[in-house]
C-alpha positions in Angstrom: 125.2 131.5 72.0 126.9 129.5 74.8 129.3 132.4 75.5 126.3 134.8 75.7 124.4 132.5 78.1 127.5 132.1 80.3 127.8 135.9 80.5 124.1 136.2 81.4 124.5 133.5 84.0 126.8 135.8 86.0 123.6 137.5 87.2 123.3 134.5 89.6 125.5 136.4 92.0 122.7 139.0 92.3 120.0 136.5 92.8 121.5 133.5 94.7 123.6 133.0 97.8 125.2 130.0 96.0 124.5 127.6 93.2 125.0 123.8 93.8 125.0 121.2 91.0 124.2 117.5 91.4 123.9 114.7 88.8 122.4 111.2 88.4 125.0 109.6 86.2 126.8 112.2 84.1 128.2 115.6 85.1 127.0 117.0 81.7 123.5 117.5 80.1 123.6 114.9 77.3 121.5 115.5 74.2 121.1 113.7 70.9 119.0 115.3 68.2 116.0 115.5 68.7 115.8 115.8 72.5 113.3 117.5 74.8 115.1 118.9 77.9 112.5 119.6 80.6 112.7 121.2 84.0 110.2 122.0 86.8 109.0 125.6 86.8 109.4 127.0 90.3 109.6 130.8 90.0 111.4 133.7 88.3 114.7 132.3 89.6 114.5 129.5 87.0 116.0 131.7 84.2 119.3 132.5 86.0 119.5 128.8 87.0 119.0 127.6 83.5 121.6 130.0 82.0 124.0 128.8 84.6 123.4 125.1 83.7 124.0 125.9 80.0 127.7 125.5 80.6 127.1 121.8 81.4 125.4 121.0 78.1 127.4 118.7 75.9 128.2 120.2 72.5 126.9 123.4 70.9 123.4 122.4 70.0 120.7 124.8 69.0 117.6 125.1 71.1 114.0 126.3 70.7 112.4 127.6 73.9 108.6 128.3 74.1 107.8 131.5 75.9 104.7 133.4 76.7 103.7 135.5 73.7 103.3 138.6 75.7 106.9 138.5 77.1 108.0 139.4 73.6 105.7 142.4 73.4 106.3 146.0 74.7 105.4 146.9 78.2 105.4 143.4 79.6 107.0 144.0 83.0 104.7 146.9 84.0 101.6 145.0 82.8 102.7 141.7 84.5 103.8 143.0 87.9 101.7 146.2 88.2 104.4 148.0 90.2 104.1 151.3 92.1 106.4 154.2 92.9 110.1 154.0 92.0 109.9 150.3 90.9 107.3 151.3 88.3 109.8 153.8 86.8 112.5 151.2 86.8 110.4 148.5 85.1 109.0 151.0 82.6 112.6 152.0 81.6 113.5 148.3 81.1 110.4 147.8 79.0 111.3 150.9 76.9 114.8 149.5 76.3 113.4 146.4 74.6 116.1 144.3 76.3 113.6 141.6 77.4 112.3 140.6 74.0 115.8 141.0 72.6 117.2 138.5 75.1 114.4 136.0 74.5 114.7 136.2 70.7 118.5 135.9 71.0 118.2 132.5 72.7 115.7 131.4 70.0 112.6 131.7 72.2 109.3 131.3 70.3 106.2 133.2 71.4 103.2 130.9 72.0 99.7 131.7 73.1 98.6 130.3 76.5 95.0 129.3 75.8 94.7 127.4 79.1 95.4 130.6 81.0 94.7 133.7 78.9 91.5 133.1 77.0 90.4 129.5 77.8 86.7 130.3 78.3 86.4 132.1 75.0 88.2 129.3 73.1 86.3 126.5 74.8 83.0 128.3 73.9 84.0 128.6 70.3 85.4 125.1 70.1 88.9 126.4 69.1 90.7 125.5 72.3 92.3 122.2 71.0 93.1 123.8 67.7 94.9 126.7 69.4 97.1 124.4 71.4 97.8 122.3 68.4 99.0 125.4 66.5 101.5 126.1 69.3 103.0 122.6 69.0 103.1 122.8 65.2 105.3 125.9 65.6 107.6 124.2 68.0 107.8 121.0 66.0 108.7 123.0 62.9 111.6 124.6 64.8 112.8 121.3 65.9 112.6 119.8 62.4 114.9 122.6 61.4 117.6 121.0 63.6 116.9 122.5 67.0 116.4 120.6 70.3 113.6 121.7 72.6 113.7 123.1 76.1 110.5 123.6 78.1 108.8 123.8 81.4 106.1 121.1 81.0 103.9 122.3 83.9 103.1 125.5 81.9 103.1 127.6 85.0 104.8 128.0 88.4 104.5 125.2 90.9 103.0 127.3 93.7 102.9 124.7 96.4 106.5 123.6 96.2 106.1 120.4 94.2 105.8 120.1 90.4 102.2 120.5 89.0 100.9 117.7 86.8 102.5 118.0 83.4 100.5 119.2 80.4 99.7 117.0 77.5 101.7 119.1 75.1 104.7 116.7 75.5 102.6 113.9 74.0 101.4 116.1 71.1 105.0 117.0 70.4 106.0 113.3 70.4 103.4 112.6 67.7 104.8 115.4 65.5 108.5 114.6 66.1 109.1 110.8 66.2 112.0 109.2 68.0 112.4 112.1 70.4 114.6 111.5 73.5 114.2 113.1 77.0 116.6 114.7 79.5 115.7 116.3 82.8 116.8 119.1 85.0 115.4 119.5 88.6 115.4 122.9 90.3 115.2 123.0 94.1 115.4 126.4 96.0 116.1 126.9 99.7 114.8 130.2 100.7 114.7 129.6 104.4 118.3 129.2 105.7 120.1 132.2 104.2 119.5 135.8 103.5 119.5 135.0 99.8 118.2 131.8 98.1 120.4 128.8 97.5 119.8 127.1 94.1 120.3 123.4 93.9 120.3 122.0 90.3 120.2 118.3 89.5 121.3 117.0 86.0 119.5 113.9 84.8 120.4 111.4 82.1 119.3 110.9 78.5 116.4 108.4 78.2 114.3 107.1 75.4 111.7 104.8 77.0 108.7 103.2 75.4 105.3 104.3 76.7 101.9 102.5 76.6 99.8 105.7 76.9 100.0 109.5 77.0 99.2 109.4 80.7 102.2 107.1 81.2 104.5 109.6 79.5 103.3 112.5 81.7 103.5 110.5 84.9 107.0 109.2 84.0 108.4 112.7 83.4 106.9 114.3 86.5 108.1 111.5 88.7 111.6 111.6 87.2 111.9 115.3 88.0 110.3 114.8 91.4 112.8 112.1 92.3 115.7 114.5 91.4 114.6 117.3 93.8 117.4 117.9 96.4 117.1 117.4 100.2 118.2 120.8 101.5 118.5 122.4 104.9 115.3 124.3 104.3 113.1 121.4 103.2 114.6 118.9 105.6 114.1 121.2 108.6 110.6 122.0 107.3 109.7 118.3 106.9 111.0 117.6 110.4 108.9 120.2 112.2 105.7 118.6 110.8 106.6 115.3 112.6 104.9 114.3 115.9 107.9 115.1 118.0 107.0 118.8 117.7 103.6 118.2 119.1 105.2 116.8 122.3 108.0 119.3 122.3 111.8 119.0 121.7 114.9 121.0 122.4 117.0 122.3 119.6 119.9 120.1 120.7 117.8 116.9 120.7 116.3 117.9 117.4 119.8 118.4 115.9 120.9 114.9 117.1 117.7 113.3 115.7 118.2 115.0 112.3 121.9 114.0 112.3 121.0 110.3 112.7 118.2 110.6 110.2 120.6 111.9 107.6 123.0 109.0 108.2 120.2 106.6 107.5 119.1 108.5 104.4 122.7 108.5 103.0 122.6 104.6 103.1 119.5 104.6 100.8 121.4 106.3 98.0 118.1 107.3 96.3 117.9 111.0 97.4 120.2 113.8 96.4 121.4 115.3 99.7 122.6 118.8 99.6 126.3 119.5 100.0 125.7 121.6 103.1 123.9 118.7 104.8 126.5 116.2 103.8 129.1 118.3 105.5 127.0 118.0 108.7 127.6 121.5 110.0 124.0 122.6 110.1 123.4 123.2 113.9 123.7 127.0 113.6 121.3 127.2 110.6 118.9 124.8 112.4 118.8 127.2 115.4 118.2 130.2 113.2 115.5 128.3 111.3 113.7 127.4 114.6 113.9 131.0 115.9 112.5 132.3 112.6 109.6 129.8 112.7 108.9 130.8 116.3 109.0 134.5 115.5 106.5 133.9 112.6 104.3 131.9 115.1 104.5 128.6 113.2 106.3 127.2 116.3 106.3 128.3 120.0 109.0 127.9 122.5 108.4 126.9 126.1 111.0 125.9 128.7 113.7 125.6 126.0 111.5 123.2 123.9 109.9 123.9 120.6 106.2 123.0 119.8 104.3 123.1 116.5 101.4 125.6 116.3 98.1 125.1 114.4 99.3 127.8 111.9 102.0 125.4 110.7 99.4 123.0 109.3 97.2 125.7 107.6 97.3 125.2 103.8 96.7 128.4 101.8 93.7 127.9 99.4 93.0 131.4 98.2 95.4 133.2 95.9 97.6 130.1 95.5 100.5 132.2 94.1 100.9 133.5 97.7 101.4 129.9 99.0 105.1 130.3 99.7 104.7 133.6 101.5 101.7 132.4 103.6 103.3 129.1 104.7 107.0 128.8 103.6 107.4 125.7 105.8 104.7 123.7 104.1 105.9 125.0 100.8 109.5 123.7 101.4 108.2 120.4 103.0 106.2 119.8 99.8 109.4 119.8 97.8 110.0 116.3 99.3 106.6 114.8 98.3 108.2 112.2 96.0 110.5 111.0 98.8 107.9 111.3 101.6 107.1 107.6 102.0 110.8 106.5 102.2 111.6 109.4 104.6 108.7 108.5 106.9 109.8 104.8 106.9 113.3 105.8 107.8 112.3 108.3 110.4 110.1 105.8 112.2 113.1 103.4 112.4 115.1 105.9 114.6 
């Protein structure tokens, strides 16, 4: 299976500009049976990212992966994306080939119902909501008891605003069904602002087996652990910066570059934030200029007398149709990736 996953991971060249890998303590994904490996669920790019990271997993362990039940059924792509024109013909051909369900079954994916999204009102009304969720975790626990480890996205859906959603309680249900389970974490950070194609930044965590006092403590611990592993990239650092007060008063691109440069030197001393390889190299002036020009063209910033100012549009938070958050305000979306680090970053920024 590892050979197959590595072959599939070659698709990253079609999706990403480049893939970067970081780590907390080990350069490998460590697992001991039974282990839950969990990652934040950002978007459809997560699949090529996870196939790429498969080469870093220690050993040749077997895994169970929960997947939406309808992904394993015919006609999924056309139904999900509702394409038109030529794209509809392409997706219909892919659906007809059966390649999607084949690939998911090959990697031992298990189809589970999504009662919290698909038919929650009906199940709540009938009183079967809790039972339906419990059945899903019974299926997954049975697979793990056969000798598999478990990989999942504990948010249950994409994190539309840039930062991981609260984790669902399924993790705690699983812990009751499979005692002595360990955790490991993978954090996915995407920079979609500073290149024509997205950069994928993947952080590998370490194996942990902590004691918890309550279910809420489990969920908070896991979410914070992944949040702390999200990477400081050019896209989210530049985005975070233009929300600061200096853009209200106005600043030149040269002065902004110098301020960010000193800010980065301070952040490096903290040694608590994974800083992207490109930022560590310090050669980001050209990308910063392109970033500012793009934000100005999109009317999130304005330029007067060689100075850049923030516009009200920058602070508008999309409320309707949340899945369009990234498209409607990509700068707030990328800034939100740094929510876990926000307090430390603000303290450091104010010391400049």
